[in-house]
C-alpha positions as CSV (number, residue, x, y, z in Angstrom):
1,M,0.0,0.0,0.0
2,S,1.2,3.5,-0.7
3,T,2.2,5.9,2.1
4,P,0.1,9.1,2.4
5,M,2.0,12.1,1.0
6,Y,2.4,15.4,2.8
7,T,1.4,18.4,0.8
8,V,3.0,21.8,1.0
9,R,-0.2,23.0,2.9
10,D,0.3,20.2,5.4
11,W,3.9,21.2,6.0
12,I,3.0,24.9,6.4
13,H,0.2,24.1,8.8
14,R,2.3,21.8,10.9
15,H,5.3,24.1,11.2
16,L,4.0,27.6,11.0
17,S,1.4,26.8,13.7
18,D,4.3,26.3,16.1
19,P,5.2,29.7,17.6
20,Q,8.7,28.4,18.4
21,V,9.4,27.6,14.8
22,V,7.9,31.0,13.7
23,S,10.2,32.8,16.1
24,L,13.3,31.0,14.9
25,A,12.4,31.7,11.3
26,L,11.9,35.4,12.0
27,L,15.3,35.6,13.8
28,L,17.0,33.8,11.0
29,I,15.5,36.2,8.4
30,A,16.5,39.2,10.4
31,A,20.1,37.9,10.8
32,V,20.4,37.2,7.1
33,A,19.0,40.7,6.3
34,V,21.5,42.4,8.7
35,V,24.5,40.5,7.3
36,T,23.4,41.1,3.7
37,L,22.7,44.8,4.0
38,L,25.3,45.8,6.6
39,G,27.9,43.0,6.2
40,S,30.6,45.2,4.7
41,M,30.2,47.8,7.4
42,L,30.2,45.3,10.2
43,V,33.4,43.4,9.2
44,P,35.3,44.8,12.3
45,V,32.5,43.5,14.5
46,F,32.5,40.1,13.0
47,A,36.3,39.8,13.2
48,S,36.2,41.0,16.9
49,I,33.6,38.4,17.7
50,V,35.8,35.7,16.2
51,L,38.8,36.9,18.3
52,A,36.6,37.2,21.4
53,Y,35.6,33.6,21.0
54,L,39.3,32.7,20.8
55,L,40.1,34.5,24.1
56,E,36.9,33.4,25.8
57,G,38.3,29.9,26.0
58,V,41.3,31.1,28.0
59,V,39.1,33.2,30.2
60,R,36.9,30.2,31.1
61,V,39.9,28.1,32.0
62,L,41.1,30.9,34.4
63,T,37.6,31.3,35.9
64,R,37.3,27.5,36.5
65,H,40.5,27.8,38.6
66,G,39.1,30.4,40.9
67,V,40.1,33.6,39.1
68,G,37.4,36.3,39.0
69,R,36.0,36.9,35.5
70,R,37.0,40.6,35.5
71,W,40.6,39.8,36.4
72,A,40.7,36.9,34.0
73,V,39.4,39.1,31.1
74,L,41.9,41.9,31.9
75,G,44.8,39.5,32.1
76,V,44.0,37.6,29.0
77,F,43.3,40.8,27.0
78,L,46.6,42.4,28.1
79,L,48.5,39.1,27.2
80,F,46.7,39.1,23.9
81,L,48.0,42.6,23.1
82,V,51.5,41.8,24.2
83,V,51.6,38.6,22.1
84,L,50.1,40.3,19.1
85,G,52.5,43.2,19.3
86,A,55.5,40.8,19.7
87,V,54.3,38.8,16.6
88,F,54.0,41.9,14.5
89,L,57.3,43.3,15.6
90,A,59.2,40.1,15.2
91,L,57.5,38.6,12.1
92,L,56.0,41.4,10.1
93,P,59.3,42.9,8.9
94,T,60.5,39.4,7.8
95,V,57.3,38.7,5.9
96,V,57.3,42.2,4.2
97,N,61.0,41.8,3.3
98,Q,60.4,38.4,1.7
99,V,57.4,39.8,-0.2
100,V,59.6,42.6,-1.6
101,Q,62.3,40.0,-2.5
102,L,59.8,37.8,-4.2
103,V,58.4,40.7,-6.3
104,E,62.0,41.7,-7.3
105,S,62.7,38.1,-8.3
106,L,59.7,37.8,-10.5
107,P,61.4,39.2,-13.7
108,A,64.2,36.6,-13.4
109,M,61.6,33.8,-12.7
110,L,59.7,34.9,-15.8
111,E,62.8,34.8,-18.0
112,Q,63.7,31.4,-16.7
113,G,60.2,30.2,-17.3
114,Q,60.2,31.6,-20.8
115,A,63.5,29.8,-21.5
116,A,62.0,26.6,-20.3
117,V,58.9,27.0,-22.4
118,L,61.0,27.7,-25.5
119,Q,62.7,24.4,-25.1
120,L,59.4,22.4,-25.3
121,P,59.5,22.1,-29.1
122,E,63.0,20.6,-28.9
123,L,62.2,18.2,-26.1
124,Y,58.7,17.2,-27.1
125,P,58.3,17.9,-30.9
126,E,55.4,15.6,-31.2
127,Y,53.3,17.7,-28.7
128,F,54.5,21.3,-29.2
129,S,55.5,23.3,-32.2
130,A,57.5,26.5,-32.3
131,D,54.5,28.5,-33.5
132,Q,52.3,27.2,-30.7
133,V,54.9,28.1,-28.1
134,A,55.4,31.6,-29.6
135,A,51.6,32.2,-29.6
136,L,51.3,31.0,-26.0
137,L,54.1,33.3,-24.8
138,D,52.7,36.3,-26.7
139,T,49.3,35.7,-25.1
140,I,50.8,35.4,-21.6
141,R,52.8,38.6,-22.2
142,R,49.9,40.6,-23.4
143,E,47.7,39.4,-20.5
144,A,50.4,40.2,-18.0
145,I,50.9,43.7,-19.3
146,A,47.1,44.4,-19.3
147,Y,46.9,43.1,-15.7
148,A,49.8,45.2,-14.6
149,R,48.3,48.3,-16.1
150,S,45.0,47.7,-14.4
151,I,46.7,47.2,-11.0
152,A,48.8,50.4,-11.5
153,A,45.7,52.4,-12.5
154,S,43.9,51.5,-9.2
155,F,46.9,51.2,-6.9
156,S,47.1,54.7,-5.7
157,F,43.4,55.1,-4.7
158,A,43.2,51.5,-3.4
159,S,46.4,51.8,-1.3
160,V,45.1,55.0,0.4
161,V,41.8,53.4,1.2
162,S,43.5,50.2,2.4
163,V,45.8,52.2,4.7
164,I,42.9,54.2,6.2
165,T,40.9,51.0,6.7
166,L,43.8,49.2,8.3
167,V,44.3,52.1,10.8
168,V,40.6,52.2,11.7
169,Y,40.5,48.4,12.2
170,T,43.7,48.5,14.3
171,I,42.0,50.9,16.6
172,L,38.5,49.4,16.6
173,L,39.3,45.7,16.9
174,P,41.0,45.8,20.3
175,V,38.3,48.0,21.7
176,L,35.5,45.8,20.4
177,I,37.3,42.6,21.6
178,F,37.7,44.0,25.1
179,F,34.1,45.0,25.5
180,F,32.8,41.8,24.0
181,L,34.7,40.0,26.8
182,W,34.2,42.5,29.6
183,D,30.5,43.1,29.1
184,K,29.5,39.7,27.6
185,G,26.7,39.2,30.1
186,K,25.3,42.6,29.6
187,I,25.4,42.4,25.8
188,L,23.7,39.0,25.8
189,S,21.1,40.3,28.3
190,W,20.4,43.3,26.1
191,M,20.0,41.2,23.0
192,G,17.7,38.9,24.9
193,R,15.3,41.8,25.3
194,F,14.6,41.8,21.6
195,L,13.8,38.1,21.4
196,P,10.2,37.0,20.6
197,R,8.2,35.6,23.5
198,H,8.4,32.0,22.2
199,H,12.2,31.7,21.8
200,G,13.0,28.4,23.4
201,L,13.9,26.7,20.0
202,A,16.1,29.7,19.1
203,I,17.9,29.5,22.4
204,S,18.6,25.8,21.9
205,V,20.1,26.6,18.5
206,W,22.1,29.4,19.9
207,H,23.6,27.2,22.6
208,E,24.7,24.6,20.0
209,V,26.1,27.3,17.7
210,D,27.9,29.0,20.5
211,L,29.6,25.8,21.5
212,Q,30.5,24.7,18.0
213,I,31.8,28.0,16.8
214,G,33.9,28.5,20.0
215,N,35.5,25.1,19.6
216,Y,36.0,25.8,15.9
217,V,37.7,29.2,16.3
218,R,40.0,28.0,19.0
219,G,40.9,24.8,17.2
220,K,41.5,26.6,13.9
221,F,43.9,29.1,15.6
222,V,45.9,26.3,17.1
223,E,46.0,24.5,13.7
224,V,47.2,27.7,11.9
225,A,49.9,28.2,14.5
226,I,51.2,24.6,14.4
227,L,51.2,24.5,10.6
228,W,52.9,27.9,10.3
229,F,55.7,27.0,12.7
230,G,56.1,23.5,11.4
231,S,56.2,24.5,7.8
232,Y,58.7,27.3,8.6
233,L,61.1,24.9,10.2
234,T,60.7,22.4,7.4
235,F,61.3,25.0,4.6
236,L,64.2,26.4,6.5
237,F,65.8,22.9,6.9
238,L,65.4,22.3,3.1
239,G,66.9,25.7,2.3
240,L,63.8,27.0,0.5
241,D,63.7,30.7,-0.3
242,F,61.0,32.9,1.2
243,A,60.5,30.2,4.0
244,M,58.6,32.5,6.4
245,L,56.2,33.9,3.7
246,L,55.4,30.4,2.3
247,A,55.0,29.0,5.8
248,L,52.5,31.8,6.6
249,L,50.5,30.9,3.5
250,V,50.5,27.3,4.5
251,G,49.2,28.2,7.9
252,L,46.5,30.5,6.6
253,S,45.4,28.0,3.9
254,V,43.6,25.9,6.6
255,I,41.1,28.7,7.0
256,I,39.7,27.5,3.7
257,P,39.5,23.7,4.1
258,Y,40.6,21.5,1.1
259,V,40.7,24.4,-1.3
260,G,43.4,26.4,0.5
261,A,45.9,23.5,0.6
262,I,45.5,23.0,-3.2
263,V,45.9,26.7,-4.0
264,V,49.0,27.2,-1.8
265,T,50.7,24.2,-3.5
266,L,51.2,26.4,-6.6
267,P,53.5,29.1,-5.1
268,I,55.5,26.5,-3.1
269,A,56.0,24.5,-6.3
270,I,56.9,27.5,-8.4
271,V,59.4,28.9,-5.9
272,A,61.0,25.5,-5.4
273,Y,61.3,24.9,-9.1
274,F,62.9,28.2,-9.9
275,Q,65.3,27.8,-7.0
276,F,66.3,24.1,-7.4
277,G,65.1,23.2,-10.9
278,A,63.9,19.7,-11.7
279,S,66.2,18.2,-9.1
280,S,65.9,16.0,-6.0
281,E,65.7,19.1,-3.8
282,F,62.6,20.2,-5.7
283,M,61.0,16.8,-5.1
284,W,62.0,16.8,-1.4
285,V,60.1,20.1,-1.0
286,L,57.0,18.7,-2.6
287,I,57.2,15.5,-0.5
288,A,57.7,17.5,2.7
289,Y,54.7,19.7,1.8
290,A,52.6,16.6,1.1
291,I,53.6,15.1,4.5
292,I,52.7,18.3,6.3
293,Q,49.2,18.2,4.7
294,A,48.8,14.5,5.5
295,I,49.7,15.2,9.2
296,D,47.2,18.1,9.3
297,A,44.4,16.0,7.8
298,N,45.0,12.8,9.7
299,V,46.4,14.0,13.0
300,L,45.7,17.7,13.8
301,V,42.1,17.9,12.4
302,P,40.8,14.8,14.2
303,L,42.6,15.9,17.4
304,L,41.5,19.5,17.4
305,F,38.0,19.2,15.9
306,S,36.8,15.8,17.2
307,E,34.2,17.6,19.3
308,A,33.8,20.7,17.2
309,V,32.4,21.0,13.7
310,N,31.0,17.8,12.3
311,L,30.4,18.6,8.6
312,H,30.9,16.4,5.6
313,P,33.7,17.6,3.2
314,V,31.1,18.1,0.4
315,A,29.0,20.3,2.7
316,I,32.1,22.3,3.6
317,I,33.0,22.9,-0.1
318,I,29.5,23.9,-1.0
319,A,29.4,26.3,2.0
320,I,32.7,27.9,0.7
321,L,31.3,28.3,-2.8
322,V,28.0,29.6,-1.7
323,F,29.0,32.0,1.0
324,G,32.1,33.1,-0.9
325,G,30.0,33.9,-3.9
326,I,27.6,36.0,-1.7
327,W,30.1,37.8,0.6
328,G,33.5,37.4,-1.1
329,F,36.5,36.8,1.2
330,W,34.6,37.2,4.4
331,G,32.0,34.7,3.1
332,V,34.8,32.2,2.6
333,F,36.3,33.0,6.0
334,F,33.0,32.5,7.8
335,A,31.8,29.7,5.6
336,I,32.3,27.0,8.3
337,P,30.6,28.9,11.1
338,L,27.7,29.8,8.9
339,A,27.4,26.1,7.8
340,T,27.4,25.2,11.5
341,V,24.5,27.6,12.1
342,I,22.5,25.9,9.3
343,Q,23.3,22.5,10.7
344,A,22.2,23.5,14.2
345,V,18.9,24.8,12.8
346,M,18.3,21.6,10.8
347,N,19.1,19.5,14.0
348,A,16.7,21.6,16.1
349,W,13.9,21.9,13.5
350,P,10.9,19.8,14.4
351,R,10.5,16.6,12.4
352,A,7.5,14.5,11.7
353,T,7.0,11.6,14.1
354,A,5.6,8.2,13.4
355,D,2.2,9.1,14.8
356,E,1.7,12.2,12.7
357,T,-0.4,11.9,9.6
358,P,-1.0,14.5,6.9
359,A,-4.2,16.5,6.8
360,G,-7.1,14.6,5.3
361,A,-5.4,11.2,5.5
362,D,-7.1,8.2,7.1
363,P,-5.2,7.5,10.4
364,Q,-6.2,3.9,10.2
365,A,-5.0,3.4,6.6
366,P,-2.1,0.9,6.3
367,T,1.2,2.3,5.4
368,G,3.0,-0.7,4.1
């Protein structure tokens, strides 16, 4: 016998008659509207919330050991400023210097690459002809010139805006982080005044999201630091140029799961090839990078995120594509937390039970 089918009207009647579900839906719509309309203006707020989640874990550890929350927040925040300042003073000059050196090395790399491409007709005449190689190089040269001109045309204005934005963010972020930690209870209480009367379902979703995002942010920070430091020591041991810059890229690549590791492979392979050529040193660099990625995927991620985000790789990639397409870089950055919110909503959303029947169906009718 066929099973009675739910209609759209049945679904709407069952769900929208529940005030808890209606309240959750309204809150989600309001949140999406705020992020969509004001997202670009609220970037410092979102970034401060992420960093506040990171520091909140340390604050909770101190409070569990008997330290008052005010003192814990003050100590953790001051330590955060000291560590952040030390990292910038110690590492920023090295990274900037290596970026400048890399830019200065690009012409030599391009000449070396052009010479290698010109040898293709001699090495593989059955696959490449001299005319094909010449046309390819001419196309690359024209595209590179056009791209360089477009960058030069917008560099002056963009650089001024970027400097102003950086200065504003440098001032705003520490202030916002401090108050998100210091007045966390007051802020949550104030936000609670605007919740609908029937908000039990929304609160349950919030508790799950709060736990998952907190674990994710803290775990991701530890993962970035370990990969950055480990990659730097590895590249330094192998004698690879621009070791600090490339290690930083490896560390930051984990912010975009799966995709980031693949993208960062290209600059590492290019730098290693132009430095060592097609030699054993070049292969050792690639092997070492593959080992680093294997350790990250099979050791660090299960260890750090075993109780955090439980999302399928396909869901993560789809979240990156969707939210990145909507909000650009910040959509990619927050793709995992946003996917976590969606998962929490789906887990909390009421489901049909075995004793529920669609409107108009005979409750005594067989379902087999």
